[in-house]
C-alpha positions in Angstrom: -11.0 -4.8 -19.5 -8.5 -5.1 -16.6 -8.2 -2.2 -14.3 -4.9 -0.4 -14.4 -3.3 1.2 -11.4 -3.7 4.9 -11.3 -1.7 6.8 -8.6 -4.2 9.7 -8.8 -7.2 7.5 -8.1 -7.4 8.0 -4.3 -10.5 10.3 -4.7 -12.4 8.1 -7.1 -15.6 6.7 -5.5 -17.4 4.1 -7.6 -20.5 2.1 -7.1 -21.4 0.8 -3.6 -21.5 -2.7 -5.1 -19.5 -3.9 -8.1 -20.1 -7.6 -8.9 -16.9 -7.8 -10.9 -14.8 -6.8 -7.9 -16.8 -9.0 -5.6 -16.1 -12.0 -7.9 -12.4 -11.2 -7.7 -12.5 -11.2 -3.9 -14.1 -14.7 -3.7 -10.9 -16.6 -4.3 -9.4 -15.0 -1.2 -12.4 -16.2 0.8 -12.4 -19.7 -0.5 -9.8 -21.1 1.9 -12.0 -20.0 4.8 -15.4 -21.0 3.4 -16.2 -23.4 6.3 -15.8 -20.6 8.8 -17.8 -18.2 6.6 -20.7 -20.8 6.3 -20.6 -21.3 10.1 -20.7 -17.5 10.6 -23.6 -17.1 8.2 -25.5 -19.9 10.0 -24.9 -18.2 13.4 -26.0 -14.9 11.8 -29.3 -16.4 10.7 -29.8 -18.0 14.1 -29.1 -14.7 15.8 -31.6 -13.0 13.6 -34.3 -15.6 14.4 -33.6 -15.3 18.2 -33.8 -11.5 18.0 -37.4 -11.9 16.7 -38.4 -14.1 19.6 -38.4 -11.3 22.2 -41.4 -9.3 21.1 -43.3 -12.5 20.3 -42.7 -13.8 23.9 -43.8 -10.5 25.2 -47.1 -10.9 23.3 -47.7 -14.3 24.8 -46.8 -13.1 28.3 -49.4 -10.2 28.0 -52.2 -12.1 26.3 -51.9 -15.5 28.1 -50.8 -14.5 31.6 -50.9 -10.8 32.4 -54.4 -9.9 31.0 -56.0 -13.1 32.4 -54.2 -12.6 35.7 -52.2 -15.9 35.6 -48.7 -14.8 36.9 -47.6 -18.4 37.4 -47.0 -18.9 33.7 -44.7 -15.8 33.5 -41.8 -17.9 34.8 -41.9 -20.0 31.7 -41.8 -16.9 29.5 -39.0 -15.4 31.5 -37.0 -18.6 31.3 -37.5 -18.7 27.5 -36.6 -15.0 27.2 -33.4 -15.4 29.2 -32.5 -18.6 27.3 -33.0 -16.8 24.0 -30.7 -13.9 25.2 -28.0 -16.3 26.4 -28.1 -18.4 23.2 -28.2 -15.2 21.1 -25.2 -13.9 23.0 -23.2 -17.0 22.3 -24.2 -17.1 18.6 -23.4 -13.5 18.1 -20.0 -14.0 19.8 -19.2 -16.9 17.5 -20.4 -15.1 14.4 -18.3 -12.0 15.2 -15.2 -14.1 16.0 -15.3 -16.1 12.9 -15.9 -13.2 10.6 -13.2 -11.1 12.2 -10.9 -14.1 11.9 -11.7 -14.5 8.3 -11.3 -10.8 7.6 -7.9 -10.7 9.3 -6.6 -13.8 7.4 -7.8 -12.5 4.1 -6.1 -9.2 4.7 -2.9 -11.0 5.7 -3.0 -13.0 2.5 -3.8 -9.9 0.4 -1.0 -7.8 2.0 1.5 -10.6 1.3 0.3 -10.9 -2.3 0.5 -7.1 -2.9 4.0 -6.8 -1.3 5.2 -9.9 -3.3 3.8 -8.4 -6.5 5.4 -5.0 -5.8 8.8 -6.8 -5.4 8.6 -8.0 -9.0 7.4 -4.9 -10.7 9.8 -3.2 -13.2 11.8 -0.3 -12.0 9.9 2.0 -14.4 6.8 1.5 -12.4 8.4 3.1 -9.3 9.7 5.9 -11.4 6.1 6.8 -12.3 4.3 6.1 -9.0 4.9 7.9 -5.6 5.8 5.8 -2.6 3.1 7.2 -0.4 0.3 6.0 -2.7 1.8 2.5 -2.9 1.9 2.4 0.9 -1.8 3.4 1.0 -2.6 0.3 -1.1 -1.1 -1.9 1.6 -2.6 0.0 4.5 -5.7 2.1 3.9 -7.2 0.2 1.0 -6.6 -3.2 2.6 -8.2 -1.9 5.8 -11.2 -0.7 3.9 -11.7 -4.2 2.6 -11.3 -5.6 6.1 -14.1 -3.3 7.2 -16.2 -4.6 4.3 -15.7 -8.2 5.3 -15.9 -7.9 9.1 -18.5 -5.1 9.4 -20.2 -4.2 6.2 -21.1 -7.7 4.8 -22.1 -9.1 8.2 -24.0 -6.0 9.3 -25.8 -5.7 6.0 -26.8 -9.3 5.9 -27.9 -9.2 9.5 -29.9 -6.1 8.9 -31.6 -7.6 5.8 -32.4 -10.8 7.7 -33.7 -8.8 10.7 -35.8 -6.4 8.6 -37.3 -9.2 6.5 -38.1 -11.3 9.5 -39.8 -8.4 11.3 -42.0 -7.7 8.3 -43.0 -11.3 7.9 -43.7 -11.9 11.6 -45.7 -8.6 11.9 -47.9 -9.5 9.0 -48.5 -13.0 10.4 -49.4 -11.7 13.9 -51.7 -8.9 12.7 -51.6 -7.9 9.0 -53.5 -4.7 9.7 -51.0 -3.5 12.2 -48.2 -4.7 10.0 -49.4 -2.6 7.1 -49.8 0.5 9.4 -46.1 0.1 10.5 -45.1 -0.1 6.8 -46.8 3.2 5.9 -43.8 5.3 6.7 -41.3 3.0 5.0 -41.5 4.7 1.6 -40.7 8.0 3.3 -37.8 6.5 5.1 -36.5 5.0 1.8 -36.7 8.5 0.2 -34.9 10.1 3.2 -32.2 7.4 3.1 -31.7 7.9 -0.7 -31.2 11.6 -0.2 -28.8 11.0 2.7 -26.7 8.5 0.7 -26.5 10.9 -2.2 -25.4 13.8 0.0 -23.0 11.7 2.0 -21.4 10.5 -1.3 -20.5 14.1 -2.2 -19.4 14.9 1.4 -17.3 11.8 1.8 -15.6 12.5 -1.5 -14.8 16.0 -0.4 -13.4 14.6 2.9 -11.1 12.2 1.1 -9.8 15.0 -1.2 -9.2 17.4 1.7 -7.4 14.6 3.7 -5.2 13.7 0.7 -4.2 17.3 0.3 -3.5 17.6 4.0 -1.4 14.5 4.1 0.5 15.5 1.0 1.3 18.9 2.5 2.5 17.3 5.8 4.7 14.9 4.0 6.4 17.6 1.9 6.7 20.0 4.9 8.2 17.4 7.3 10.6 16.0 4.6 11.7 19.5 3.6 11.9 20.9 7.2 15.5 21.9 6.7 14.5 24.2 3.8 11.5 25.6 5.8 13.7 26.5 8.7 16.6 27.7 6.6 14.4 30.3 4.8 12.3 31.2 7.9 9.1 30.0 6.3 7.6 28.4 9.5 4.9 31.1 9.8 4.0 30.9 6.1 3.8 27.1 6.2 1.7 27.2 9.3 -0.7 29.5 7.5 -1.0 27.2 4.5 -1.5 24.3 6.8 -4.2 26.2 8.7 -6.1 26.8 5.4 -5.9 23.1 4.5 -6.9 22.0 8.0 -9.8 24.4 8.0 -11.0 23.0 4.7 -10.8 19.5 6.2 -12.7 20.7 9.3 -15.5 22.1 7.2 -15.8 18.9 5.2 -16.1 16.9 8.4 -18.6 19.3 9.9 -20.8 18.9 6.8 -20.7 15.2 7.4 -21.7 15.7 11.1 -24.5 18.0 10.0 -25.8 15.3 7.6 -25.7 12.6 10.2 -27.2 14.8 12.8 -30.1 15.6 10.5 -30.6 12.0 9.3 -30.7 10.3 12.7 -33.4 12.4 14.3 -35.4 12.3 11.0 -35.5 8.5 11.2 -36.2 8.6 14.9 -39.2 11.0 14.2 -40.6 8.8 11.5 -40.2 5.8 13.9 -42.1 7.7 16.6 -44.8 8.6 14.0 -45.1 4.9 13.1 -45.5 4.0 16.8 -48.2 6.7 17.2 -50.1 5.3 14.2 -49.9 1.8 15.7 -51.3 3.1 19.0 -54.1 4.9 17.3 -55.1 2.0 15.0 -54.4 -0.7 17.5 -56.1 1.1 20.3 -59.3 1.5 18.2 -59.1 -2.1 17.2 -58.9 -3.3 20.7 -61.7 -1.0 22.0 -64.0 -1.6 19.1 -63.3 -5.4 19.0 -62.3 -5.4 15.3 -61.1 -9.0 15.6 -59.3 -11.6 17.7 -55.9 -10.4 16.3 -56.3 -7.1 18.0 -54.9 -7.8 21.5 -52.8 -5.8 24.0 -50.0 -8.3 23.4 -50.2 -7.9 19.6 -50.1 -4.1 19.9 -47.1 -4.1 22.2 -45.3 -6.7 20.0 -46.0 -4.6 16.9 -44.6 -1.5 18.6 -41.4 -3.4 19.6 -41.0 -4.9 16.2 -41.5 -1.5 14.6 -38.9 0.1 16.9 -36.4 -2.7 16.0 -37.1 -2.3 12.3 -35.8 1.2 12.2 -32.3 0.3 13.5 -31.5 -1.9 10.4 -32.8 0.9 8.2 -30.4 3.4 9.8 -27.5 0.9 9.6 -28.1 0.2 5.9 -28.0 3.9 5.0 -24.9 4.5 7.1 -23.1 1.4 5.6 -23.4 2.9 2.1 -20.2 4.9 2.4 -18.3 1.9 3.9 -19.3 -0.2 0.9 -18.4 2.6 -1.5 -15.0 3.0 0.1 -14.3 -0.7 0.0 -15.3 -1.0 -3.7 -13.0 2.0 -4.5 -10.2 0.4 -2.4 -10.7 -2.9 -4.2 -10.5 -1.2 -7.6 -7.2 0.3 -6.7 -5.8 -2.9 -5.2 -6.7 -5.0 -8.2 -5.5 -2.3 -10.5 -2.1 -2.6 -8.8 -2.1 -6.4 -8.9 -2.9 -6.2 -12.6 0.2 -4.2 -13.3 2.5 -6.4 -15.3 5.5 -7.7 -13.4 9.0 -7.9 -14.9 8.9 -10.2 -18.0 9.4 -13.8 -17.2 12.9 -15.3 -17.6 13.6 -17.4 -20.6 12.3 -20.9 -20.4 15.7 -22.5 -20.4 18.0 -20.0 -18.7 21.8 -20.3 -19.1 23.7 -20.8 -15.9 27.3 -19.9 -15.7 29.3 -22.2 -13.4 32.0 -19.6 -13.1 32.0 -16.0 -14.1 35.1 -14.3 -15.2 33.5 -10.9 -15.7 33.9 -10.1 -19.4 31.3 -7.5 -20.6 30.5 -6.8 -24.2 28.0 -4.4 -25.7 27.0 -5.2 -29.3 25.2 -2.5 -31.2 23.0 -1.7 -28.2 20.1 0.7 -28.6 17.9 1.6 -25.7 15.3 4.2 -24.7 12.9 4.4 -21.8 10.5 5.4 -24.5 11.2 3.2 -27.5 10.7 6.1 -29.9 13.3 8.3 -28.2 16.5 6.2 -27.7 18.9 7.2 -24.9 21.7 4.9 -26.2 22.2 4.4 -29.9 24.2 1.6 -31.5 26.7 1.4 -28.6 29.5 -1.2 -28.9 32.5 -1.9 -26.7 34.2 -4.8 -24.8 35.5 -4.8 -21.3 37.9 -7.7 -20.6 37.6 -9.6 -17.3 39.3 -7.8 -14.5 39.6 -4.4 -16.3 38.4 -1.2 -14.8 36.6 1.2 -17.1 35.1 4.7 -16.6 32.1 5.9 -18.5 32.0 9.7 -18.9 29.9 12.3 -20.7 27.7 15.3 -20.1 24.4 15.1 -18.3 21.9 13.1 -20.4 24.6 11.3 -22.4 23.2 7.9 -21.2 25.7 7.0 -18.5 23.3 6.0 -15.8 21.2 4.1 -18.4 24.1 1.7 -18.8 23.6 0.6 -15.1 19.9 0.1 -15.7 20.3 -2.1 -18.7 23.4 -4.0 -17.5 21.5 -5.0 -14.4 18.3 -5.7 -16.4 16.2 -3.2 -14.7 15.2 -2.4 -18.3 15.7 -4.5 -21.4 17.2 -3.1 -24.5 15.3 -2.6 -27.8 18.0 -4.0 -30.0 21.5 -5.4 -29.9 23.1 -7.6 -27.2 24.7 -7.3 -23.8 27.0 -10.3 -23.1 28.4 -11.5 -19.8 31.3 -14.0 -20.6 29.8 -14.4 -24.0 26.2 -15.1 -22.9 23.4 -12.7 -23.7 22.1 -11.5 -20.3 18.5 -11.9 -21.6 19.2 -15.7 -21.7 20.0 -15.7 -18.0 17.8 -15.3 -15.0 17.6 -11.8 -13.7 18.5 -13.0 -10.3 21.7 -14.6 -11.6 22.6 -11.4 -13.6 22.1 -9.2 -10.5 24.0 -11.7 -8.3 27.1 -11.4 -10.5 26.8 -7.6 -11.1 26.9 -5.4 -8.0 26.3 -1.7 -7.7 27.4 1.1 -5.4 25.0 4.0 -6.0 25.2 7.7 -5.3 22.5 7.5 -2.7 23.5 4.7 -0.3 20.3 2.9 0.8 20.2 1.7 4.4 17.4 -0.1 6.1 16.1 -0.1 9.7 18.0 -2.7 11.7 21.6 -3.1 12.6 24.9 -2.5 10.7 25.4 -6.2 10.4 21.9 -6.7 8.9 22.5 -3.9 6.4 25.8 -5.4 5.2 24.5 -8.9 4.8 20.9 -7.8 3.9 19.6 -10.7 6.0 21.5 -13.2 3.8 22.2 -16.1 6.3 24.9 -17.4 4.0 27.1 -14.4 4.9 28.6 -15.0 8.3 29.4 -12.4 11.0 33.1 -13.0 10.2 32.6 -12.2 6.6 30.7 -9.0 7.5 33.6 -7.9 9.7 36.2 -8.7 7.0 34.2 -6.7 4.5 34.0 -3.7 6.8 37.7 -3.8 7.5 38.5 -4.1 3.8 36.7 -0.9 3.0 37.7 1.1 6.1 34.2 1.0 7.6 35.5 -0.9 10.6 37.2 2.3 11.9 34.0 4.2 12.7 32.0 1.1 13.5 34.4 0.1 16.3 34.0 3.6 17.9 30.3 2.9 18.4 29.2 1.6 21.8 27.5 -1.5 20.4 29.6 -1.8 17.3 28.2 -3.9 14.5 24.9 -4.3 16.5 24.4 -0.5 16.4 20.8 0.3 15.4 20.3 1.9 12.0 17.4 4.3 12.0 15.2 4.9 9.0 17.2 5.7 5.8 20.4 5.6 8.0 19.6 9.1 9.3 21.9 8.5 12.3 25.0 8.2 10.1 26.8 10.7 7.9 26.8 10.4 4.1 30.3 9.1 4.1 29.5 6.4 6.8 26.5 5.3 4.8 28.7 4.9 1.7 31.3 2.9 3.6 28.6 0.5 4.8 27.3 0.2 1.2 30.9 -0.6 0.0 31.1 -3.3 2.7 27.9 -4.7 1.5 29.3 -4.9 -2.1 32.4 -6.7 -0.8 30.3 -9.1 1.4 28.2 -10.2 -1.7 31.4 -10.4 -3.8 30.1 -9.7 -7.3 32.4 -10.4 -10.3 31.4 -7.2 -12.0 31.0 -3.9 -10.0 29.2 -0.7 -11.1 30.1 2.5 -9.2 28.8 6.0 -9.4 31.7 8.3 -8.5 29.2 10.8 -7.1 29.0 8.2 -4.3 32.3 9.7 -3.1 31.2 13.3 -3.2 29.5 15.6 -0.6 31.7 14.2 2.3 34.6 15.7 4.2 38.1 15.4 3.0 39.2 12.7 5.5 36.1 10.6 4.8 36.6 11.0 1.0 40.2 9.8 1.4 38.9 6.6 3.2 36.2 6.1 0.5 38.7 6.6 -2.3 41.0 4.0 -0.7 38.1 1.6 -0.2 37.1 2.2 -3.8 40.5 1.3 -5.1 40.4 -1.9 -3.1 36.9 -2.7 -4.4 38.1 -2.5 -8.0 41.1 -4.8 -7.6 40.9 -8.1 -9.6 37.3 -7.5 -10.7 35.7 -6.1 -13.7 34.5 -2.6 -12.8 32.6 0.2 -14.5 32.6 3.6 -12.9 30.0 6.1 -14.1 32.1 9.2 -13.7 30.9 12.7 -13.2 34.1 14.1 -11.7 37.0 13.3 -14.1 39.8 13.8 -11.7 38.6 10.7 -9.8 39.2 8.2 -12.7 42.8 8.7 -13.6 43.6 5.3 -12.2 41.2 3.3 -14.4 42.5 1.1 -17.3 40.2 2.7 -19.9 37.8 5.6 -20.4 34.7 5.4 -22.6 33.2 8.8 -23.7 29.5 9.1 -24.4 27.9 12.0 -26.2 24.2 12.2 -26.9 23.8 8.4 -26.5 26.7 7.5 -28.8 30.2 6.2 -28.0 32.5 8.9 -29.4 35.9 8.2 -27.8 37.8 5.6 -25.8 41.3 5.2 -24.4 43.3 6.1 -21.3 43.2 9.4 -19.6 46.5 10.6 -21.2 45.6 9.3 -24.6 42.2 11.1 -24.6 43.8 14.4 -23.5 46.4 14.1 -26.2 43.6 13.8 -28.9 42.2 17.2 -27.9 38.7 15.8 -28.5 35.4 15.8 -26.5 37.0 14.3 -23.4 39.7 17.1 -23.4 36.9 19.7 -23.6 35.1 18.1 -20.6 38.3 17.9 -18.6 39.1 21.5 -19.3 35.7 22.7 -18.3 35.9 20.8 -15.0 39.4 22.0 -14.4 38.3 25.6 -14.9 35.3 25.1 -12.6 37.7 23.8 -9.9 40.0 26.7 -10.3 37.1 29.2 -9.9 35.8 27.3 -6.9 39.2 27.3 -5.2 
């Protein structure tokens, strides 16, 4: 069964090794297999050279120091230095190639995740918070990078080193080798207990960190409310509680590591003491030719080196577990189904007039609970139409289905007589533009926000579009004009200025059909609203336009008004015609008129 993306899965810690996930990672490694093979070869070579030091020490003691032959020590010294230099070069090469592979794999994986996110249906983003999706591209990918560049290499190196040490010790002196292995079961038990404790502690740390980050995000985003209601001290107290929980979790981890490291060191010292006792008796009592001073010193050095891989293997457990959990979440995201594929033979319209027709359209975000029911109407090319209705009537859903963010359950939506499901989504969205209530601006310049990095839109077209919608008036007052830097979310512009830039963007892309939310013109000062209303009227000239209206006094100039009520089309006509009917539109208008009277 394929994993599904779960936004609440940040605290899940699975197995330290999952063969299914590892197999899914292999295709990302395949393009770099030569470098990986070379790195593994260098790793093995490094492991072998690391074993040479104690053995050369044994030879130096038994052949040259004990017999008082110092002349031969130069040969041992040369071999020892040579092994160190070659080992240095091989270790450098192995680290370089594995780091290179890790970075390239992460680059490929980030591109794939981002590309996949671009093609996920809009409903996915309605269900999943942005922060968690960003974590997939950053934290989880970095966890995999740690696995490839540190975990795999370190673990393989430790296994090679530990295996080699055991084999060499048993060959040199099997009695001393067995003595050094006496404490290994105890170390294995200590490591198992440590891993189990750290799994619980690490999970607690992740939970506490997630809560801390969530609180910070909410508090910083809502700082205006915090300061407006004088809640700074209260929020500081809540943060202190969360921060203290996070501190305690990390202190527990420090305690575990602080206990584990000296325990292993003590067991290592105990093993060395046993070697001295057994080896010393063997040398004094002449138990055999294998009991020499050189063999004893080599056994002690090998034993000391054997404990470092054991410590590393225990400490790498959490790295492996984190990487497997990150992999689970990443592949769960990549397994999320993208928008359905376009039809095999899409219809391409050479020229779009802009006629829109709804034929018996039924749609619901949940198929069992339709938002629009059997809606039918036609908008001739070039006509401006307003869609009105109470909250929840289905007005905004019209934008979502007309731009194919969602597909309808039954009926047809036709553009110039062609079912939009028979067209490419990209073509539909190129011909149908939107000006939404919340104008979205990106970091960059005003020019890049109007053209959205479309190189086919020239600087002259950008300026003409800005002049057309009255945005040029405030842009020219800026010191650097159209090159003025736009901060994150357009925070250095007013709401009205952001809307004027979004209007200029719509003009620059020149869609045949334009969808507008009239709330896009609200929450601004009177002067700016006048500019926006003038720009809006220019936008609607000579193009099919649909205004999703909340404020009825803004739509008197449209050609036709469609009235929705509980997902059904209940009335249509001009403003005056609908008022004369004394129907649902008349009641809506009267309610808003009374509200305005009260407000004034």
